[in-house]
N, CA and C atoms as an extended XYZ file, in Angstrom:
648
Properties=species:S:1:pos:R:3:atomname:S:1:resname:S:1:resid:I:1 pbc="F F F"
N       102.952       49.479      101.401 N   UNK     1
C       104.337       48.577      101.408 CA  UNK     1
C       104.658       48.369       99.604 C   UNK     1
N       103.975       48.155       99.122 N   UNK     2
C       104.008       47.676       97.552 CA  UNK     2
C       104.091       48.736       96.690 C   UNK     2
N       103.430       49.775       97.556 N   UNK     3
C       103.998       51.332       96.478 CA  UNK     3
C       104.959       52.140       96.542 C   UNK     3
N       105.327       51.519       98.113 N   UNK     4
C       106.443       51.721       98.563 CA  UNK     4
C       107.926       51.475       98.204 C   UNK     4
N       107.934       49.902       97.804 N   UNK     5
C       108.919       49.596       95.836 CA  UNK     5
C       109.253       50.049       95.160 C   UNK     5
N       107.678       49.859       94.413 N   UNK     6
C       107.476       50.126       93.351 CA  UNK     6
C       108.518       51.674       93.613 C   UNK     6
N       108.424       52.514       94.234 N   UNK     7
C       108.915       53.967       94.121 CA  UNK     7
C       110.828       53.793       94.318 C   UNK     7
N       110.645       53.137       95.482 N   UNK     8
C       112.465       52.599       95.360 CA  UNK     8
C       112.982       52.187       94.420 C   UNK     8
N       111.907       51.345       93.384 N   UNK     9
C       112.700       50.615       92.191 CA  UNK     9
C       112.674       51.879       90.904 C   UNK     9
N       112.256       52.590       91.272 N   UNK    10
C       111.266       53.518       90.070 CA  UNK    10
C       112.042       54.432       90.005 C   UNK    10
N       112.805       55.176       91.169 N   UNK    11
C       113.278       56.099       92.243 CA  UNK    11
C       114.254       56.369       92.829 C   UNK    11
N       114.328       54.964       93.325 N   UNK    12
C       115.581       55.269       94.905 CA  UNK    12
C       115.385       55.484       96.284 C   UNK    12
N       115.931       55.188       96.862 N   UNK    13
C       116.193       55.778       98.459 CA  UNK    13
C       115.952       56.603       98.465 C   UNK    13
N       114.832       58.247       97.775 N   UNK    14
C       114.659       59.308       97.858 CA  UNK    14
C       113.776       60.061       99.045 C   UNK    14
N       114.163       61.180       99.505 N   UNK    15
C       113.586       61.804      101.285 CA  UNK    15
C       112.224       62.213      100.384 C   UNK    15
N       111.451       61.893      100.358 N   UNK    16
C       110.215       62.785      100.019 CA  UNK    16
C       109.025       62.385      100.980 C   UNK    16
N       108.093       62.882      100.986 N   UNK    17
C       106.995       63.216      102.382 CA  UNK    17
C       106.535       62.061      101.702 C   UNK    17
N       106.234       61.273      100.863 N   UNK    18
C       105.245       60.261      100.525 CA  UNK    18
C       105.768       58.798      100.639 C   UNK    18
N       106.991       58.720      100.614 N   UNK    19
C       108.058       57.375      100.700 CA  UNK    19
C       108.186       57.644      102.695 C   UNK    19
N       108.664       58.836      102.823 N   UNK    20
C       108.948       58.780      103.701 CA  UNK    20
C       108.320       60.376      105.230 C   UNK    20
N       106.970       59.717      105.612 N   UNK    21
C       105.908       60.900      105.761 CA  UNK    21
C       106.689       61.565      107.240 C   UNK    21
N       106.276       62.896      107.242 N   UNK    22
C       106.941       64.177      108.025 CA  UNK    22
C       106.500       63.361      109.604 C   UNK    22
N       105.650       62.381      110.145 N   UNK    23
C       105.474       61.902      111.116 CA  UNK    23
C       106.513       60.836      111.842 C   UNK    23
N       107.279       60.470      110.936 N   UNK    24
C       108.088       58.795      110.807 CA  UNK    24
C       109.493       60.467      111.144 C   UNK    24
N       109.829       61.574      110.353 N   UNK    25
C       111.309       61.981      110.783 CA  UNK    25
C       110.874       62.618      111.905 C   UNK    25
N       109.744       63.156      112.968 N   UNK    26
C       109.756       63.945      113.873 CA  UNK    26
C       109.907       63.530      114.995 C   UNK    26
N       109.315       61.629      114.620 N   UNK    27
C       108.938       60.152      115.620 CA  UNK    27
C       111.237       60.596      116.370 C   UNK    27
N       111.580       60.473      115.173 N   UNK    28
C       112.950       59.829      115.244 CA  UNK    28
C       113.851       61.048      115.737 C   UNK    28
N       114.107       62.167      115.002 N   UNK    29
C       114.550       63.264      115.312 CA  UNK    29
C       114.158       64.315      116.022 C   UNK    29
N       112.510       64.552      116.471 N   UNK    30
C       112.318       65.741      117.087 CA  UNK    30
C       111.491       65.806      118.507 C   UNK    30
N       111.271       64.531      118.364 N   UNK    31
C       110.953       63.878      119.794 CA  UNK    31
C       110.166       64.874      120.636 C   UNK    31
N       111.116       65.166      120.974 N   UNK    32
C       111.242       66.154      122.063 CA  UNK    32
C       110.586       67.939      121.378 C   UNK    32
N       110.752       68.346      120.667 N   UNK    33
C       109.866       69.344      119.892 CA  UNK    33
C       108.338       68.936      120.153 C   UNK    33
N       108.614       67.893      118.830 N   UNK    34
C       106.651       67.733      119.572 CA  UNK    34
C       106.127       67.349      120.377 C   UNK    34
N       106.696       66.729      121.619 N   UNK    35
C       106.261       67.084      123.354 CA  UNK    35
C       106.286       68.547      123.626 C   UNK    35
N       106.304       69.621      123.350 N   UNK    36
C       106.867       70.710      123.527 CA  UNK    36
C       105.180       70.970      122.891 C   UNK    36
N       105.580       70.968      121.545 N   UNK    37
C       104.186       71.750      120.597 CA  UNK    37
C       102.907       71.392      121.849 C   UNK    37
N       102.986       69.376      121.856 N   UNK    38
C       101.933       69.231      122.672 CA  UNK    38
C       101.474       68.790      123.245 C   UNK    38
N       102.755       69.978      124.832 N   UNK    39
C       101.987       70.559      126.087 CA  UNK    39
C       101.408       71.865      125.917 C   UNK    39
N       101.808       72.500      124.666 N   UNK    40
C       101.524       73.931      124.518 CA  UNK    40
C       100.122       73.691      123.909 C   UNK    40
N        99.500       72.818      123.167 N   UNK    41
C        98.419       72.327      122.871 CA  UNK    41
C        97.765       71.866      124.199 C   UNK    41
N        98.332       71.018      124.551 N   UNK    42
C        97.642       70.987      126.438 CA  UNK    42
C        96.384       71.941      127.201 C   UNK    42
N        97.494       73.313      127.398 N   UNK    43
C        97.505       73.949      128.397 CA  UNK    43
C        96.762       75.023      127.284 C   UNK    43
N        96.819       75.265      126.040 N   UNK    44
C        95.433       76.392      125.302 CA  UNK    44
C        94.192       75.102      125.506 C   UNK    44
N        93.845       74.036      125.312 N   UNK    45
C        92.392       73.223      126.064 CA  UNK    45
C        92.719       74.026      126.736 C   UNK    45
N        93.079       73.418      127.500 N   UNK    46
C        92.772       73.659      129.409 CA  UNK    46
C        91.815       74.792      129.234 C   UNK    46
N        92.466       76.234      129.186 N   UNK    47
C        92.244       77.813      128.826 CA  UNK    47
C        90.524       77.655      128.328 C   UNK    47
N        90.803       76.644      126.666 N   UNK    48
C        89.596       76.625      126.609 CA  UNK    48
C        88.345       75.942      127.517 C   UNK    48
N        88.667       74.837      128.216 N   UNK    49
C        87.653       74.190      129.118 CA  UNK    49
C        87.251       74.801      129.993 C   UNK    49
N        88.077       76.026      130.624 N   UNK    50
C        87.584       76.955      131.365 CA  UNK    50
C        86.994       77.591      130.942 C   UNK    50
N        86.741       78.240      129.600 N   UNK    51
C        86.238       79.222      129.111 CA  UNK    51
C        84.896       78.671      128.902 C   UNK    51
N        84.917       77.556      128.600 N   UNK    52
C        83.560       76.353      127.897 CA  UNK    52
C        82.101       76.285      129.577 C   UNK    52
N        83.395       76.116      130.584 N   UNK    53
C        82.776       75.690      131.833 CA  UNK    53
C        82.504       76.815      132.422 C   UNK    53
N        83.015       78.262      132.104 N   UNK    54
C        81.981       79.545      132.805 CA  UNK    54
C        81.035       80.288      132.167 C   UNK    54
N        81.325       79.933      130.791 N   UNK    55
C        79.981       80.201      129.430 CA  UNK    55
C        78.614       79.194      129.989 C   UNK    55
N        79.325       77.711      130.385 N   UNK    56
C        77.552       76.892      130.852 CA  UNK    56
C        77.095       76.893      132.243 C   UNK    56
N        78.198       78.130      133.070 N   UNK    57
C        78.217       78.268      134.455 CA  UNK    57
C        76.856       79.039      134.626 C   UNK    57
N        77.226       80.359      133.504 N   UNK    58
C        76.718       81.729      133.692 CA  UNK    58
C        75.944       82.334      132.927 C   UNK    58
N        76.444       81.693      131.427 N   UNK    59
C        75.940       82.268      130.464 CA  UNK    59
C        74.276       81.454      130.156 C   UNK    59
N        73.988       80.882      130.700 N   UNK    60
C        72.536       80.310      130.584 CA  UNK    60
C        71.604       81.409      131.083 C   UNK    60
N        70.296       80.919      130.823 N   UNK    61
C        69.342       81.818      131.522 CA  UNK    61
C        69.008       81.636      132.594 C   UNK    61
N        69.084       83.077      133.043 N   UNK    62
C        69.363       83.744      134.390 CA  UNK    62
C        70.454       83.673      134.739 C   UNK    62
N        71.233       83.688      133.408 N   UNK    63
C        73.084       83.374      134.666 CA  UNK    63
C        73.497       84.811      134.184 C   UNK    63
N        74.411       85.158      134.996 N   UNK    64
C        75.509       86.633      134.973 CA  UNK    64
C        75.124       87.501      133.355 C   UNK    64
N        76.032       86.184      133.050 N   UNK    65
C        76.038       86.359      131.234 CA  UNK    65
C        75.809       86.301      131.026 C   UNK    65
N        74.058       86.332      130.735 N   UNK    66
C        73.307       85.847      129.718 CA  UNK    66
C        73.497       87.069      128.787 C   UNK    66
N        73.226       87.998      129.009 N   UNK    67
C        73.238       89.251      128.242 CA  UNK    67
C        74.441       89.552      127.488 C   UNK    67
N        75.684       88.487      127.983 N   UNK    68
C        77.079       89.616      127.153 CA  UNK    68
C        77.424       88.510      125.242 C   UNK    68
N        76.363       86.995      125.477 N   UNK    69
C        76.201       86.781      124.250 CA  UNK    69
C        76.079       87.947      123.176 C   UNK    69
N        76.853       87.063      121.646 N   UNK    70
C        76.217       88.010      120.738 CA  UNK    70
C        74.692       87.099      119.932 C   UNK    70
N        74.737       87.753      118.525 N   UNK    71
C        73.643       86.960      118.166 CA  UNK    71
C        74.035       85.754      117.541 C   UNK    71
N        74.783       85.442      117.742 N   UNK    72
C        75.045       83.674      117.616 CA  UNK    72
C        74.948       82.832      118.991 C   UNK    72
N        74.750       83.906      119.825 N   UNK    73
C        74.914       82.898      121.097 CA  UNK    73
C        76.388       83.157      121.832 C   UNK    73
N        77.326       82.807      121.182 N   UNK    74
C        78.462       82.741      121.894 CA  UNK    74
C        78.299       84.199      122.288 C   UNK    74
N        79.826       84.083      123.935 N   UNK    75
C        80.486       85.054      124.418 CA  UNK    75
C        81.788       85.127      123.686 C   UNK    75
N        82.237       85.923      123.282 N   UNK    76
C        83.104       86.725      122.913 CA  UNK    76
C        84.141       87.834      123.802 C   UNK    76
N        85.187       88.564      123.453 N   UNK    77
C        85.915       89.526      123.707 CA  UNK    77
C        85.081       90.874      123.014 C   UNK    77
N        84.943       90.588      122.116 N   UNK    78
C        83.398       91.934      121.327 CA  UNK    78
C        82.444       92.168      122.298 C   UNK    78
N        81.404       91.010      122.400 N   UNK    79
C        79.812       91.117      123.185 CA  UNK    79
C        80.627       91.344      124.423 C   UNK    79
N        81.575       90.645      125.491 N   UNK    80
C        81.930       90.916      126.961 CA  UNK    80
C        81.770       92.628      126.956 C   UNK    80
N        82.726       92.993      125.996 N   UNK    81
C        82.758       94.500      126.086 CA  UNK    81
C        82.055       95.199      125.616 C   UNK    81
N        81.119       94.909      125.741 N   UNK    82
C        79.602       95.271      125.083 CA  UNK    82
C        78.706       95.312      126.204 C   UNK    82
N        79.055       94.484      127.043 N   UNK    83
C        78.277       94.159      127.831 CA  UNK    83
C        78.204       95.131      129.244 C   UNK    83
N        79.785       94.968      129.159 N   UNK    84
C        80.049       96.113      130.207 CA  UNK    84
C        80.188       97.514      129.849 C   UNK    84
N        79.576       97.934      128.914 N   UNK    85
C        79.038       99.080      128.540 CA  UNK    85
C        77.929       99.610      128.513 C   UNK    85
N        77.083       98.231      128.181 N   UNK    86
C        76.013       98.606      128.779 CA  UNK    86
C        75.426       99.081      130.002 C   UNK    86
N        76.070       97.900      130.916 N   UNK    87
C        76.170       98.115      131.833 CA  UNK    87
C        76.697       99.510      133.245 C   UNK    87
N        77.726       99.582      132.393 N   UNK    88
C        77.906      101.080      132.702 CA  UNK    88
C        77.582      102.239      132.653 C   UNK    88
N        76.355      102.109      131.088 N   UNK    89
C        75.597      103.178      130.507 CA  UNK    89
C        73.717      103.189      131.279 C   UNK    89
N        74.337      101.909      132.315 N   UNK    90
C        72.416      102.019      132.525 CA  UNK    90
C        72.545      102.629      133.820 C   UNK    90
N        71.802      103.508      133.837 N   UNK    91
C        71.267      104.709      135.391 CA  UNK    91
C        70.721      103.249      136.600 C   UNK    91
N        70.177      102.549      135.756 N   UNK    92
C        69.042      101.536      137.274 CA  UNK    92
C        70.014      100.671      137.756 C   UNK    92
N        71.233      101.231      137.095 N   UNK    93
C        72.500      100.277      137.986 CA  UNK    93
C        73.052      100.263      139.059 C   UNK    93
N        72.999      100.443      139.913 N   UNK    94
C        73.432      100.937      141.341 CA  UNK    94
C        75.325      100.759      140.901 C   UNK    94
N        76.267      100.953      140.855 N   UNK    95
C        77.597      101.230      140.698 CA  UNK    95
C        78.184      100.117      142.236 C   UNK    95
N        77.838       99.972      142.781 N   UNK    96
C        78.253       99.188      144.341 CA  UNK    96
C        77.283       97.783      144.286 C   UNK    96
N        76.498       97.884      143.572 N   UNK    97
C        75.379       97.075      143.840 CA  UNK    97
C        76.481       95.319      143.709 C   UNK    97
N        75.939       94.628      144.687 N   UNK    98
C        76.411       92.949      144.649 CA  UNK    98
C        77.366       92.422      143.593 C   UNK    98
N        75.776       92.151      142.544 N   UNK    99
C        75.805       91.849      141.464 CA  UNK    99
C        76.183       92.443      140.342 C   UNK    99
N        76.144       93.273      140.050 N   UNK   100
C        77.275       93.891      139.820 CA  UNK   100
C        78.673       93.901      139.244 C   UNK   100
N        79.109       93.970      140.523 N   UNK   101
C        80.471       93.716      141.378 CA  UNK   101
C        80.763       92.274      140.537 C   UNK   101
N        80.066       91.626      140.483 N   UNK   102
C        79.669       89.936      140.656 CA  UNK   102
C        80.258       89.728      139.171 C   UNK   102
N        78.954       90.186      137.782 N   UNK   103
C        79.413       91.049      136.822 CA  UNK   103
C        80.668       91.424      136.070 C   UNK   103
N        80.799       92.011      137.391 N   UNK   104
C        82.294       92.769      136.586 CA  UNK   104
C        83.433       92.008      136.718 C   UNK   104
N        83.842       91.093      137.869 N   UNK   105
C        84.365       90.699      138.387 CA  UNK   105
C        84.877       89.643      137.345 C   UNK   105
N        83.629       88.438      137.262 N   UNK   106
C        83.306       87.333      136.379 CA  UNK   106
C        83.504       87.514      134.710 C   UNK   106
N        83.576       89.034      134.573 N   UNK   107
C        83.826       89.673      133.010 CA  UNK   107
C        85.452       89.841      132.575 C   UNK   107
N        86.124       90.821      133.827 N   UNK   108
C        87.127       90.295      133.675 CA  UNK   108
C        88.156       88.972      133.830 C   UNK   108
N        87.698       87.947      134.440 N   UNK   109
C        88.010       86.558      134.244 CA  UNK   109
C        87.796       85.625      133.068 C   UNK   109
N        86.635       86.267      132.028 N   UNK   110
C        86.700       85.933      131.353 CA  UNK   110
C        87.769       85.984      130.704 C   UNK   110
N        87.584       87.349      130.015 N   UNK   111
C        88.666       88.213      129.123 CA  UNK   111
C        89.843       87.947      129.496 C   UNK   111
N        90.722       88.073      130.941 N   UNK   112
C        91.838       87.262      130.662 CA  UNK   112
C        92.268       85.864      130.481 C   UNK   112
N        90.804       84.850      130.322 N   UNK   113
C        91.208       83.883      130.137 CA  UNK   113
C        91.146       83.635      128.463 C   UNK   113
N        90.445       84.591      128.028 N   UNK   114
C        90.368       84.900      126.237 CA  UNK   114
C        91.699       85.077      126.149 C   UNK   114
N        92.306       86.206      126.420 N   UNK   115
C        93.634       86.667      125.948 CA  UNK   115
C        94.459       85.480      126.284 C   UNK   115
N        94.708       84.754      127.622 N   UNK   116
C        95.432       83.860      127.302 CA  UNK   116
C        95.458       82.658      126.437 C   UNK   116
N        94.178       82.272      126.030 N   UNK   117
C        94.113       81.335      124.982 CA  UNK   117
C        94.879       81.982      123.896 C   UNK   117
N        93.988       83.180      123.387 N   UNK   118
C        94.989       83.608      122.016 CA  UNK   118
C        96.132       83.622      122.056 C   UNK   118
N        96.894       83.765      123.433 N   UNK   119
C        98.265       83.898      123.274 CA  UNK   119
C        98.980       82.389      123.729 C   UNK   119
N        98.387       81.586      124.002 N   UNK   120
C        98.771       80.160      123.962 CA  UNK   120
C        98.441       79.377      122.590 C   UNK   120
N        97.566       80.123      122.147 N   UNK   121
C        97.370       79.820      120.777 CA  UNK   121
C        98.677       79.814      119.749 C   UNK   121
N        99.313       81.369      119.725 N   UNK   122
C       100.000       81.878      119.140 CA  UNK   122
C       101.252       81.073      119.518 C   UNK   122
N       100.918       80.501      120.196 N   UNK   123
C       102.506       79.444      120.858 CA  UNK   123
C       103.001       78.764      120.534 C   UNK   123
N       101.501       77.655      120.499 N   UNK   124
C       101.057       76.591      119.610 CA  UNK   124
C       101.355       76.532      118.025 C   UNK   124
N       101.550       78.016      117.360 N   UNK   125
C       101.430       78.166      116.359 CA  UNK   125
C       102.951       78.148      115.918 C   UNK   125
N       103.681       78.934      116.807 N   UNK   126
C       105.004       79.185      116.245 CA  UNK   126
C       106.044       78.112      117.061 C   UNK   126
N       105.462       77.567      117.587 N   UNK   127
C       106.129       76.351      118.065 CA  UNK   127
C       105.875       74.733      116.838 C   UNK   127
N       104.568       75.220      116.375 N   UNK   128
C       104.267       74.215      115.398 CA  UNK   128
C       104.950       74.412      113.934 C   UNK   128
N       105.489       75.675      113.738 N   UNK   129
C       106.181       76.584      112.292 CA  UNK   129
C       107.504       76.158      112.416 C   UNK   129
N       107.911       76.341      113.814 N   UNK   130
C       109.814       75.952      113.926 CA  UNK   130
C       110.227       74.644      113.895 C   UNK   130
N       109.077       73.399      114.245 N   UNK   131
C       109.217       71.895      114.363 CA  UNK   131
C       109.010       71.701      112.833 C   UNK   131
N       108.047       72.560      112.165 N   UNK   132
C       108.501       72.125      110.309 CA  UNK   132
C       109.103       72.840      109.818 C   UNK   132
N       110.143       73.549      109.866 N   UNK   133
C       110.676       74.290      109.625 CA  UNK   133
C       112.394       73.724      109.408 C   UNK   133
N       112.210       72.548      110.749 N   UNK   134
C       112.885       71.986      111.533 CA  UNK   134
C       113.219       70.365      110.318 C   UNK   134
N       111.599       69.760      109.906 N   UNK   135
C       111.451       68.747      109.448 CA  UNK   135
C       111.830       68.459      108.139 C   UNK   135
N       111.738       70.278      107.605 N   UNK   136
C       111.719       70.496      106.314 CA  UNK   136
C       113.027       70.418      105.669 C   UNK   136
N       113.613       71.202      106.878 N   UNK   137
C       115.745       71.064      107.153 CA  UNK   137
C       115.655       69.961      106.676 C   UNK   137
N       115.730       68.764      107.526 N   UNK   138
C       115.830       67.745      107.967 CA  UNK   138
C       115.634       66.387      107.007 C   UNK   138
N       114.628       66.493      105.731 N   UNK   139
C       114.692       66.203      104.814 CA  UNK   139
C       115.900       66.188      103.756 C   UNK   139
N       116.300       67.245      103.778 N   UNK   140
C       117.151       67.460      102.357 CA  UNK   140
C       118.395       67.462      103.260 C   UNK   140
N       118.749       66.655      104.568 N   UNK   141
C       119.769       66.033      104.984 CA  UNK   141
C       119.824       64.869      105.078 C   UNK   141
N       119.063       64.276      105.028 N   UNK   142
C       118.955       62.446      105.175 CA  UNK   142
C       119.672       61.733      104.077 C   UNK   142
N       120.315       60.491      104.864 N   UNK   143
C       121.609       60.135      104.168 CA  UNK   143
C       120.486       59.031      103.886 C   UNK   143
N       120.876       58.445      103.170 N   UNK   144
C       119.937       56.630      102.561 CA  UNK   144
C       119.448       56.166      103.690 C   UNK   144
N       121.161       55.847      104.153 N   UNK   145
C       121.208       54.564      105.341 CA  UNK   145
C       119.617       54.901      105.934 C   UNK   145
N       120.011       56.593      106.435 N   UNK   146
C       118.700       57.164      107.658 CA  UNK   146
C       117.209       57.137      106.947 C   UNK   146
N       117.619       57.541      105.290 N   UNK   147
C       116.034       56.460      104.811 CA  UNK   147
C       115.747       55.719      104.793 C   UNK   147
N       116.739       54.653      104.595 N   UNK   148
C       116.494       52.879      104.741 CA  UNK   148
C       115.791       52.282      106.178 C   UNK   148
N       116.461       53.603      106.973 N   UNK   149
C       116.219       52.902      108.411 CA  UNK   149
C       114.582       53.725      109.220 C   UNK   149
N       114.320       54.802      108.267 N   UNK   150
C       113.170       55.487      108.621 CA  UNK   150
C       112.306       54.684      107.710 C   UNK   150
N       112.382       53.963      106.555 N   UNK   151
C       111.359       53.097      105.854 CA  UNK   151
C       111.306       51.458      106.114 C   UNK   151
N       112.310       51.214      106.426 N   UNK   152
C       112.174       49.245      106.288 CA  UNK   152
C       111.528       49.171      108.295 C   UNK   152
N       112.312       50.547      108.867 N   UNK   153
C       112.459       49.375      110.398 CA  UNK   153
C       111.191       50.681      111.152 C   UNK   153
N       110.935       51.681      111.067 N   UNK   154
C       109.720       53.033      111.360 CA  UNK   154
C       108.498       52.605      110.981 C   UNK   154
N       108.736       52.386      109.275 N   UNK   155
C       107.531       52.115      108.771 CA  UNK   155
C       106.973       50.981      108.421 C   UNK   155
N       107.965       50.441      107.673 N   UNK   156
C       107.652       48.654      107.373 CA  UNK   156
C       106.841       47.947      108.248 C   UNK   156
N       108.602       47.429      109.024 N   UNK   157
C       108.085       47.032      110.314 CA  UNK   157
C       107.174       46.995      111.282 C   UNK   157
N       106.990       48.330      111.663 N   UNK   158
C       106.194       49.114      112.600 CA  UNK   158
C       104.757       48.666      112.144 C   UNK   158
N       104.789       48.581      111.019 N   UNK   159
C       103.338       48.340      110.414 CA  UNK   159
C       102.569       47.150      110.442 C   UNK   159
N       104.030       46.207      110.376 N   UNK   160
C       103.586       44.867      110.304 CA  UNK   160
C       103.347       44.118      112.125 C   UNK   160
N       104.348       45.317      112.720 N   UNK   161
C       103.882       44.566      114.191 CA  UNK   161
C       102.478       44.958      114.833 C   UNK   161
N       101.810       46.349      114.227 N   UNK   162
C       100.842       46.176      114.441 CA  UNK   162
C        99.758       45.709      114.037 C   UNK   162
N       100.108       44.859      112.024 N   UNK   163
C        99.086       44.424      112.570 CA  UNK   163
C        99.101       42.685      112.383 C   UNK   163
N       100.500       42.741      113.289 N   UNK   164
C       100.489       41.086      113.836 CA  UNK   164
C       100.034       41.033      115.316 C   UNK   164
N        99.447       42.402      115.914 N   UNK   165
C        99.165       42.652      116.987 CA  UNK   165
C        98.173       42.778      117.360 C   UNK   165
N        97.189       43.706      115.820 N   UNK   166
C        95.940       43.213      116.068 CA  UNK   166
C        95.723       41.715      115.940 C   UNK   166
N        96.075       41.286      114.528 N   UNK   167
C        95.704       39.733      114.616 CA  UNK   167
C        95.686       38.925      115.987 C   UNK   167
N        96.853       38.981      116.543 N   UNK   168
C        96.821       38.043      117.807 CA  UNK   168
C        96.314       38.794      118.692 C   UNK   168
N        95.605       39.829      118.426 N   UNK   169
C        94.451       40.223      119.845 CA  UNK   169
C        92.637       39.471      119.561 C   UNK   169
N        92.595       39.685      117.872 N   UNK   170
C        91.655       39.135      117.609 CA  UNK   170
C        91.374       37.827      117.560 C   UNK   170
N        92.835       36.773      117.269 N   UNK   171
C        92.532       35.095      118.040 CA  UNK   171
C        92.225       35.114      119.292 C   UNK   171
N        92.684       35.782      119.953 N   UNK   172
C        92.838       35.671      121.674 CA  UNK   172
C        91.454       35.632      122.149 C   UNK   172
N        90.746       36.729      121.298 N   UNK   173
C        89.352       37.291      121.332 CA  UNK   173
C        88.704       36.120      121.201 C   UNK   173
N        89.256       35.173      120.478 N   UNK   174
C        87.561       34.358      119.293 CA  UNK   174
C        88.521       33.061      120.222 C   UNK   174
N        89.452       32.973      120.597 N   UNK   175
C        89.792       31.554      121.554 CA  UNK   175
C        89.541       31.988      123.090 C   UNK   175
N        89.159       32.685      123.544 N   UNK   176
C        88.544       33.470      125.076 CA  UNK   176
C        87.554       33.200      124.619 C   UNK   176
N        86.889       33.715      123.882 N   UNK   177
C        84.614       33.129      123.752 CA  UNK   177
C        84.903       31.912      123.447 C   UNK   177
N        85.056       30.875      122.437 N   UNK   178
C        85.310       29.664      122.510 CA  UNK   178
C        85.392       29.034      123.849 C   UNK   178
N        86.027       29.359      124.622 N   UNK   179
C        86.853       28.300      125.695 CA  UNK   179
C        85.245       29.262      126.489 C   UNK   179
N        84.551       30.088      126.747 N   UNK   180
C        83.632       30.698      127.385 CA  UNK   180
C        82.433       29.634      126.793 C   UNK   180
N        82.716       29.740      125.714 N   UNK   181
C        81.331       28.904      125.315 CA  UNK   181
C        81.255       27.487      125.286 C   UNK   181
N        82.520       26.628      125.816 N   UNK   182
C        82.772       25.251      125.843 CA  UNK   182
C        82.787       25.137      127.531 C   UNK   182
N        83.086       25.974      128.392 N   UNK   183
C        83.116       26.028      129.806 CA  UNK   183
C        81.093       26.272      129.518 C   UNK   183
N        80.466       27.000      129.398 N   UNK   184
C        79.067       26.854      129.677 CA  UNK   184
C        78.397       26.058      129.260 C   UNK   184
N        78.604       25.408      127.685 N   UNK   185
C        77.892       23.985      127.598 CA  UNK   185
C        78.608       22.542      128.327 C   UNK   185
N        79.543       22.993      128.656 N   UNK   186
C        79.736       21.743      129.633 CA  UNK   186
C        80.168       21.750      131.187 C   UNK   186
N        79.293       23.040      131.459 N   UNK   187
C        79.219       23.648      132.776 CA  UNK   187
C        78.521       22.257      133.810 C   UNK   187
N        77.320       21.690      133.466 N   UNK   188
C        77.327       20.759      134.443 CA  UNK   188
C        77.901       19.582      134.097 C   UNK   188
N        78.016       18.790      135.118 N   UNK   189
C        78.520       16.915      134.924 CA  UNK   189
C        78.172       16.448      133.834 C   UNK   189
N        78.438       15.022      133.453 N   UNK   190
C        77.761       14.273      132.637 CA  UNK   190
C        76.794       12.932      133.346 C   UNK   190
N        77.389       13.012      134.729 N   UNK   191
C        76.413       12.078      135.772 CA  UNK   191
C        74.589       13.134      136.182 C   UNK   191
N        74.932       14.491      136.295 N   UNK   192
C        74.136       14.981      136.955 CA  UNK   192
C        73.503       15.315      135.409 C   UNK   192
N        73.668       15.291      134.640 N   UNK   193
C        72.899       15.434      133.212 CA  UNK   193
C        71.896       14.280      132.482 C   UNK   193
N        72.461       13.111      133.386 N   UNK   194
C        72.046       11.687      132.891 CA  UNK   194
C        71.158       11.769      133.862 C   UNK   194
N        71.327       12.354      135.082 N   UNK   195
C        70.110       11.809      136.226 CA  UNK   195
C        68.813       12.604      135.736 C   UNK   195
N        68.996       13.948      135.241 N   UNK   196
C        68.210       14.504      134.992 CA  UNK   196
C        67.551       14.159      133.565 C   UNK   196
N        68.316       13.858      133.031 N   UNK   197
C        67.786       12.765      131.760 CA  UNK   197
C        66.411       11.512      132.136 C   UNK   197
N        67.141       10.760      133.423 N   UNK   198
C        66.564        9.737      133.322 CA  UNK   198
C        65.315       10.208      134.363 C   UNK   198
N        64.953       11.172      135.463 N   UNK   199
C        64.073       12.068      136.130 CA  UNK   199
C        62.892       12.607      134.836 C   UNK   199
N        63.729       13.180      133.697 N   UNK   200
C        62.286       13.735      132.878 CA  UNK   200
C        61.836       12.878      132.420 C   UNK   200
N        62.693       11.521      131.934 N   UNK   201
C        62.554       10.401      131.158 CA  UNK   201
C        61.038        9.923      131.672 C   UNK   201
N        61.204        9.790      133.337 N   UNK   202
C        59.969        9.239      134.154 CA  UNK   202
C        58.820        9.843      134.635 C   UNK   202
N        59.049       10.833      134.467 N   UNK   203
C        58.053       12.063      134.027 CA  UNK   203
C        56.596       12.229      133.006 C   UNK   203
N        57.826       11.894      131.310 N   UNK   204
C        56.961       11.763      130.602 CA  UNK   204
C        56.368       10.721      130.544 C   UNK   204
N        56.964        8.947      130.912 N   UNK   205
C        56.316        8.368      130.881 CA  UNK   205
C        55.385        7.598      131.742 C   UNK   205
N        54.945        8.998      133.061 N   UNK   206
C        54.347        8.906      134.281 CA  UNK   206
C        52.926        9.435      133.015 C   UNK   206
N        53.503       10.626      132.135 N   UNK   207
C        52.201       11.298      131.704 CA  UNK   207
C        51.231       10.375      130.457 C   UNK   207
N        52.289        9.780      129.873 N   UNK   208
C        51.710        8.959      128.938 CA  UNK   208
C        50.954        8.218      129.706 C   UNK   208
N        51.729        7.501      130.179 N   UNK   209
C        50.829        6.341      131.129 CA  UNK   209
C        49.146        6.759      131.421 C   UNK   209
N        49.654        7.923      131.731 N   UNK   210
C        47.933        8.660      132.000 CA  UNK   210
C        47.278        8.732      131.140 C   UNK   210
N        47.257        9.028      129.592 N   UNK   211
C        46.883        8.954      128.608 CA  UNK   211
C        46.520        7.936      127.874 C   UNK   211
N        46.740        6.654      128.474 N   UNK   212
C        46.709        5.697      127.728 CA  UNK   212
C        47.811        4.915      126.764 C   UNK   212
N        48.936        5.753      126.904 N   UNK   213
C        49.972        5.182      125.740 CA  UNK   213
C        50.907        4.923      126.911 C   UNK   213
N        51.408        3.326      126.153 N   UNK   214
C        52.631        2.584      127.323 CA  UNK   214
C        53.705        1.940      125.663 C   UNK   214
N        54.627        2.560      126.392 N   UNK   215
C        55.566        1.778      125.436 CA  UNK   215
C        56.405        0.284      126.051 C   UNK   215
N        56.239       -0.064      124.823 N   UNK   216
C        56.581       -2.020      124.966 CA  UNK   216
C        58.130       -1.161      124.659 C   UNK   216
């Protein structure tokens, strides 16, 4: 905040990315577009997860795709095609063999997922590029009042609110811990403690008497 104030004093309310970070502009003006990018990213990640699961299930030792890995131990589009070519050229493998059919089916499934992930990645990049262009254009159109709102409300007050929330949680945690400590310390009622002290005192006195010590 101190740096922001210095910048404002020396340069005024300028719409630059240091005073007004892009995420603030996105959150206030392009939330729908950002949501769209996030959804595309989630779809891409879901496909990547499917690929990872197939690789783990079938790419290990004895798996149908064990021989489909490249030199780095990865299953790729290129390594899959080379693998299928090797199988097709293998005279010892019958074309109607059930395992061969399973390998072909699994390979096609893997290749389709690779294509889908690639296409999803392109969609993410395109959507992000479009969003970045909109944000860049918006910077040029921001009024001084809009800049003040972004800096004061969305940046400063939000940061202060987060700090207050964090401090409140810390105090609440300390307070809860202190209450628990006191509850454990005074869990036993005082009369009960007194009785226990008397009982223990009696036992100590008895032992001392046996040892020849008598308190006066």
